[in-house]
C-alpha positions as CSV (number, residue, x, y, z in Angstrom):
1,M,50.7,45.6,260.3
2,V,51.0,46.3,256.6
3,P,47.6,47.0,254.9
4,N,46.5,44.5,252.2
5,G,48.2,45.5,248.9
6,W,50.7,47.9,250.5
7,E,54.4,47.4,250.9
8,E,56.8,48.3,253.7
9,K,60.0,49.8,252.4
10,R,62.9,52.0,253.5
11,L,62.3,55.6,252.7
12,G,65.4,55.7,250.6
13,K,63.7,53.2,248.2
14,V,60.7,55.5,248.0
15,A,62.2,59.0,248.0
16,E,65.9,59.4,247.8
17,F,67.3,62.6,249.2
18,Q,70.3,64.7,248.2
19,R,72.0,67.6,249.8
20,G,71.4,71.0,248.1
21,F,74.0,73.2,246.4
22,D,76.1,76.1,247.7
23,L,75.2,79.5,246.3
24,P,76.8,82.4,248.1
25,S,74.9,85.8,247.9
26,A,77.8,87.3,245.9
27,K,77.3,84.7,243.2
28,R,73.6,85.1,242.8
29,L,72.5,86.7,239.6
30,D,69.2,88.4,238.8
31,G,66.6,85.9,237.5
32,N,63.3,84.3,238.3
33,I,64.5,80.9,239.4
34,P,63.5,80.4,243.1
35,I,66.3,79.6,245.6
36,I,64.9,77.2,248.2
37,S,66.5,77.0,251.7
38,S,65.4,75.1,254.7
39,S,62.7,77.7,255.4
40,G,61.4,78.1,251.8
41,V,62.0,80.6,249.1
42,S,65.0,82.8,250.1
43,G,65.8,84.6,246.9
44,F,66.1,84.2,243.1
45,H,68.8,83.3,240.6
46,N,69.2,83.0,236.8
47,E,70.0,79.3,236.9
48,S,68.3,76.1,238.2
49,K,69.7,72.9,239.5
50,V,66.6,70.8,239.7
51,K,63.7,70.3,237.3
52,A,60.2,70.7,238.6
53,P,58.2,69.3,240.2
54,G,60.3,68.7,243.3
55,I,60.2,68.4,247.1
56,V,62.6,70.2,249.5
57,T,63.0,70.0,253.3
58,G,65.4,71.4,255.8
59,R,68.9,69.7,256.3
60,Y,69.9,72.0,259.1
61,G,68.7,75.2,260.8
62,T,64.9,75.2,260.2
63,I,63.7,71.6,260.5
64,G,60.4,70.1,259.7
65,N,59.0,72.2,256.8
66,V,58.3,70.3,253.5
67,F,58.0,72.3,250.3
68,L,56.4,71.1,247.0
69,I,58.0,73.1,244.2
70,D,56.2,73.4,240.9
71,E,58.9,75.2,238.9
72,D,62.6,74.6,238.2
73,F,64.6,75.6,241.3
74,W,67.9,75.8,243.1
75,P,68.0,74.0,246.5
76,L,70.5,75.5,248.8
77,N,73.0,73.5,250.9
78,T,70.9,74.0,254.0
79,S,68.2,71.8,252.4
80,L,67.6,68.3,251.2
81,W,65.8,67.6,247.9
82,V,64.3,64.5,246.6
83,K,66.6,63.2,243.8
84,D,64.6,60.1,242.9
85,F,60.9,59.4,243.6
86,H,61.3,55.8,242.3
87,Q,58.2,56.1,240.2
88,N,56.0,57.0,243.1
89,E,53.3,59.7,243.0
90,I,55.2,63.0,243.9
91,K,52.2,64.5,245.8
92,F,51.8,61.3,247.8
93,I,55.4,61.5,248.9
94,Y,54.9,65.2,249.7
95,Y,52.1,64.3,252.1
96,L,53.9,61.3,253.5
97,L,56.9,63.6,254.4
98,Q,54.5,66.2,255.9
99,S,53.5,63.5,258.4
100,F,57.1,62.9,259.6
101,D,58.5,64.3,262.8
102,F,61.8,65.4,261.4
103,K,63.0,66.5,264.8
104,K,63.4,62.9,265.8
105,F,66.1,62.6,263.2
106,S,67.9,65.8,264.2
107,D,71.6,65.5,265.2
108,K,72.5,66.0,268.8
109,T,74.3,69.2,268.2
110,G,73.7,72.9,269.0
111,V,72.3,73.5,265.5
112,P,69.3,71.3,264.5
113,G,70.2,69.1,261.6
114,V,68.9,66.0,259.7
115,N,71.2,63.3,258.3
116,R,69.7,62.0,255.0
117,N,71.1,58.5,255.7
118,D,68.9,58.4,258.9
119,L,65.9,59.4,256.8
120,H,66.6,56.8,254.2
121,A,66.7,54.0,256.8
122,V,63.1,54.8,258.1
123,K,60.6,52.2,257.2
124,V,57.4,53.5,255.6
125,K,54.2,51.8,254.3
126,V,53.5,52.5,250.6
127,P,50.2,51.7,248.7
128,P,50.1,50.9,245.0
129,L,50.4,53.9,242.6
130,P,46.6,54.3,241.9
131,E,45.9,54.5,245.6
132,Q,48.8,56.9,246.1
133,R,47.2,59.2,243.5
134,K,43.7,59.0,245.0
135,I,45.1,59.8,248.5
136,A,47.0,62.7,247.1
137,K,43.9,64.0,245.3
138,I,41.8,63.9,248.5
139,L,44.4,65.7,250.5
140,T,45.0,68.2,247.7
141,T,41.3,69.1,248.0
142,W,41.8,70.0,251.6
143,D,44.9,72.0,250.7
144,K,42.9,74.0,248.2
145,A,40.3,74.8,250.8
146,I,43.0,75.9,253.3
147,D,44.7,78.1,250.6
148,T,41.3,79.7,249.8
149,T,40.6,80.4,253.4
150,E,44.0,81.9,254.0
151,R,43.5,84.2,251.1
152,L,40.1,85.3,252.4
153,I,41.8,86.0,255.8
154,D,44.5,88.1,254.1
155,N,41.8,90.0,252.1
156,S,39.7,90.6,255.2
157,K,42.7,91.9,257.1
158,Q,43.6,94.3,254.3
159,Q,40.0,95.5,254.1
160,K,40.0,96.1,257.9
161,K,43.3,98.0,257.6
162,A,41.8,100.2,254.9
163,L,38.7,100.8,257.0
164,M,40.8,101.8,260.0
165,Q,42.7,104.3,257.8
166,Q,39.5,105.9,256.7
167,L,37.3,105.7,259.8
168,L,40.0,106.7,262.3
169,T,41.0,109.8,260.4
170,G,37.5,111.0,259.5
171,K,38.0,110.6,255.8
172,K,35.0,108.3,255.8
173,R,32.0,109.2,258.0
174,L,29.3,106.7,259.0
175,L,25.6,107.0,259.5
176,D,24.0,107.6,262.9
177,E,20.9,105.8,264.3
178,N,18.6,108.0,262.2
179,G,20.4,107.1,259.0
180,E,22.0,110.5,258.8
181,R,25.8,110.9,258.2
182,F,27.7,112.1,261.3
183,E,28.6,115.7,260.7
184,G,30.3,116.9,264.0
185,E,33.7,118.5,263.6
186,W,36.7,116.3,264.2
187,K,39.6,117.7,266.3
188,S,43.3,117.7,265.6
189,G,45.3,117.0,268.8
190,Y,47.4,114.6,270.7
191,L,46.8,111.1,272.1
192,E,47.2,112.4,275.7
193,E,43.9,114.3,275.2
194,L,42.1,111.0,275.0
195,C,43.9,108.9,277.6
196,D,46.5,108.8,280.4
197,F,49.5,106.6,280.1
198,K,51.2,104.7,282.9
199,G,53.8,101.9,283.2
200,G,53.5,98.8,285.2
201,S,55.4,97.6,288.3
202,A,58.3,95.2,288.9
203,F,57.4,92.1,291.0
204,K,59.7,89.9,293.0
205,E,59.5,86.1,292.2
206,K,58.0,85.3,295.6
207,Y,54.8,87.0,294.5
208,Q,54.6,85.2,291.2
209,G,53.3,81.8,290.2
210,K,50.1,81.9,292.3
211,S,47.0,80.5,290.5
212,E,44.6,82.1,292.8
213,G,44.3,85.6,294.4
214,D,42.3,88.8,294.5
215,L,43.6,90.4,291.3
216,P,45.3,89.0,288.1
217,F,48.9,90.1,287.5
218,I,49.8,89.9,283.8
219,K,53.1,89.9,281.9
220,V,53.7,90.4,278.2
221,S,53.6,86.6,277.7
222,D,50.0,86.6,279.0
223,M,48.9,88.4,275.9
224,N,49.7,85.3,273.9
225,I,47.4,83.0,275.9
226,K,44.6,81.6,273.8
227,G,41.4,83.6,274.6
228,N,43.4,86.8,275.3
229,E,43.5,88.0,271.6
230,K,41.5,91.2,272.2
231,F,40.5,91.1,275.9
232,I,42.7,89.9,278.7
233,I,40.6,87.1,280.1
234,K,43.2,84.8,281.6
235,S,46.3,85.2,283.7
236,N,49.1,82.9,284.9
237,N,49.6,84.9,288.1
238,W,47.4,86.3,290.8
239,I,48.1,88.7,293.6
240,M,46.5,89.0,297.1
241,H,45.4,92.5,298.4
242,E,47.7,92.2,301.3
243,D,50.7,91.7,299.0
244,L,49.7,94.8,297.0
245,A,49.6,96.8,300.2
246,I,53.1,95.7,301.1
247,M,54.4,96.6,297.7
248,K,52.4,99.8,297.5
249,V,51.1,98.9,294.0
250,K,47.8,100.0,292.5
251,S,45.8,98.1,289.9
252,F,44.8,99.4,286.5
253,P,41.0,99.7,285.9
254,A,38.9,97.6,283.6
255,G,38.7,99.2,280.2
256,S,42.4,100.1,280.1
257,V,44.3,99.2,276.9
258,V,47.6,97.5,277.7
259,F,50.6,96.8,275.5
260,A,54.4,96.0,275.7
261,K,56.6,99.1,276.2
262,V,60.0,97.4,275.9
263,G,61.6,94.4,274.1
264,A,60.8,92.7,270.9
265,A,57.1,92.3,271.8
266,L,56.8,96.0,271.5
267,L,57.3,95.8,267.7
268,L,54.5,93.3,267.3
269,N,51.9,96.0,267.8
270,R,49.6,94.0,270.1
271,R,47.0,95.7,272.2
272,R,44.7,94.1,274.7
273,I,41.7,95.5,276.8
274,L,41.5,94.7,280.5
275,V,38.1,93.2,281.5
276,R,38.7,93.7,285.2
277,D,41.0,95.6,287.6
278,T,44.5,94.2,286.9
279,I,48.1,94.5,287.9
280,I,50.6,94.7,285.0
281,D,54.4,94.2,285.1
282,N,57.1,96.8,284.4
283,N,57.6,95.7,280.8
284,M,54.0,96.9,280.0
285,M,52.1,100.1,279.8
286,A,48.4,101.0,280.0
287,A,46.4,103.7,278.2
288,M,43.5,104.7,280.5
289,P,40.7,106.5,278.6
290,K,39.5,109.9,279.7
291,D,35.8,110.9,279.8
292,I,36.1,112.2,276.2
293,C,37.0,108.7,274.9
294,I,35.4,105.2,275.1
295,T,37.5,102.1,275.5
296,S,36.7,100.4,272.2
297,Y,37.5,103.5,270.2
298,L,40.8,104.0,272.0
299,Y,41.7,100.3,271.4
300,Y,41.4,100.7,267.6
301,L,43.1,104.1,267.7
302,M,46.0,102.5,269.6
303,L,46.0,99.5,267.2
304,A,46.4,101.9,264.2
305,I,49.6,103.4,265.7
306,D,52.9,101.8,264.6
307,F,54.9,101.8,267.8
308,A,58.1,101.0,265.8
309,K,58.1,104.6,264.6
310,L,58.3,105.8,268.2
311,V,61.0,103.4,269.4
312,Q,63.9,105.0,271.2
313,E,67.4,104.2,270.0
314,G,69.2,101.6,272.0
315,A,70.0,97.9,272.2
316,V,66.5,97.1,273.5
317,P,63.5,98.6,271.7
318,S,61.4,100.9,274.1
319,I,59.0,103.7,274.1
320,N,58.1,106.3,276.8
321,Q,54.9,107.9,278.0
322,S,55.7,111.4,276.7
323,D,56.3,110.3,273.1
324,L,53.0,108.4,273.1
325,G,51.1,111.2,274.7
326,R,52.4,113.7,272.2
327,F,51.5,111.5,269.2
328,K,49.4,113.7,266.8
329,I,46.0,112.4,265.9
330,A,42.6,113.4,264.5
331,Y,39.6,112.3,266.6
332,T,35.9,112.7,267.0
333,P,34.8,113.9,270.5
334,S,31.3,112.4,269.8
335,H,30.8,109.2,271.8
336,K,28.1,108.1,269.4
337,E,30.4,108.3,266.4
338,Q,33.2,106.6,268.4
339,Q,30.8,103.8,269.2
340,K,29.7,103.4,265.6
341,I,33.3,103.3,264.4
342,A,34.3,100.7,267.0
343,A,31.2,98.6,266.1
344,V,32.1,98.5,262.4
345,L,35.7,97.5,263.2
346,T,34.5,95.0,265.7
347,N,32.4,93.3,263.0
348,A,35.5,93.2,260.8
349,D,37.4,91.5,263.6
350,K,34.5,89.0,264.0
351,E,34.6,88.1,260.3
352,I,38.4,87.5,260.5
353,E,38.0,85.4,263.7
354,L,35.3,83.3,262.0
355,L,37.6,82.7,259.0
356,E,40.5,81.9,261.3
357,Q,38.4,79.3,263.1
358,Q,37.3,77.8,259.8
359,L,41.0,77.6,258.8
360,A,41.9,75.9,262.1
361,D,39.0,73.4,261.5
362,L,40.2,72.6,258.0
363,Q,43.8,72.1,259.2
364,Q,42.7,69.8,261.9
365,E,40.5,67.8,259.5
366,K,43.4,67.5,257.1
367,K,45.7,66.3,259.9
368,A,43.1,63.7,260.9
369,L,42.7,62.5,257.3
370,M,46.5,62.2,256.9
371,Q,46.7,60.0,260.0
372,V,44.2,57.5,258.6
373,L,44.9,57.7,254.8
374,L,48.7,57.6,255.0
375,T,48.7,54.5,257.3
376,G,46.0,52.6,255.4
377,K,43.6,52.6,258.4
378,K,41.1,54.1,256.1
379,R,41.1,52.9,252.5
380,V,39.9,54.9,249.5
381,V,37.8,54.1,246.4
382,V,39.9,53.4,243.3
383,D,38.1,52.7,240.0
384,G,34.8,52.2,241.8
385,E,36.2,49.8,244.4
386,V,37.2,50.3,248.0
387,V,40.8,49.1,248.3
């Protein structure tokens, strides 16, 4: 049903697409004109092909992203750009295209691709220009809030990184419970002085896929489960004690810090803390704190180490226990100072988590608004009247 005052048109009569232009790397000249590919800005050139403002989306390769460009640009041949907006509000068209599922229009080939003729044939509902502008203004307000929150997250992450560099090297000392600055001497040594490293075990398929059992068995992929961002809370696989006895495998204790030791996941620098005794697979390794070190302090210490610098040469990235163990560090042997450092960094994490939740809420609210505003299910006020 078409809302009162709206029109149903083919998309080609609302926003006409054209394929981008070839520009091999060898022909690109230094300049400040953005080159827009199917995934966004992919370089710069000294010449533009399209006057701003403009809209670009992917023609093949990366499908589904829609970019609003506010400066003259060069759209690459991997993209489609809007040649003619047919006197419609550009930002309204931008949000309308954001609501599209471009994958539905993808060619049935090995490489995802979108045929502009298929897009042009799609029927869309379009409100009068004043209502288009009001809808775009409302959604722009949400975009500004999202952008602001994203910047706050980036700033908070940078502040946490700076804190880690200062606190985990002893350059910045905190205050103890009496308000006095910690003064105990820090030590220079190796990571193996604080923890023991051990790799996981390989598991046959017949022991995998059980949703119940005595102990969780985690893989690298389990570190991506929602809720497992810092502590491993959930697992897709569980193991029975009798199976462990047959395989002669021992669990890793709660408080161990686990991470990938091989493959691309190794380079992501993810660390997780076990909250209970757990089995880990052979693509993972655990750092088990010694008496001199508390788990939360070890977690942040491990998080500060860039594993990419320790990767062994080979087709598949990997690290070994000895390289990790002999990694040089400075550390405080005082548990109280370790606890205080971990507490400050934990608070920084909580601030980031709160902002990330606010961002997720804003994105969900914007999505819900788009669903009702771009279909006319919810009408807006234009010139003092609800249309």
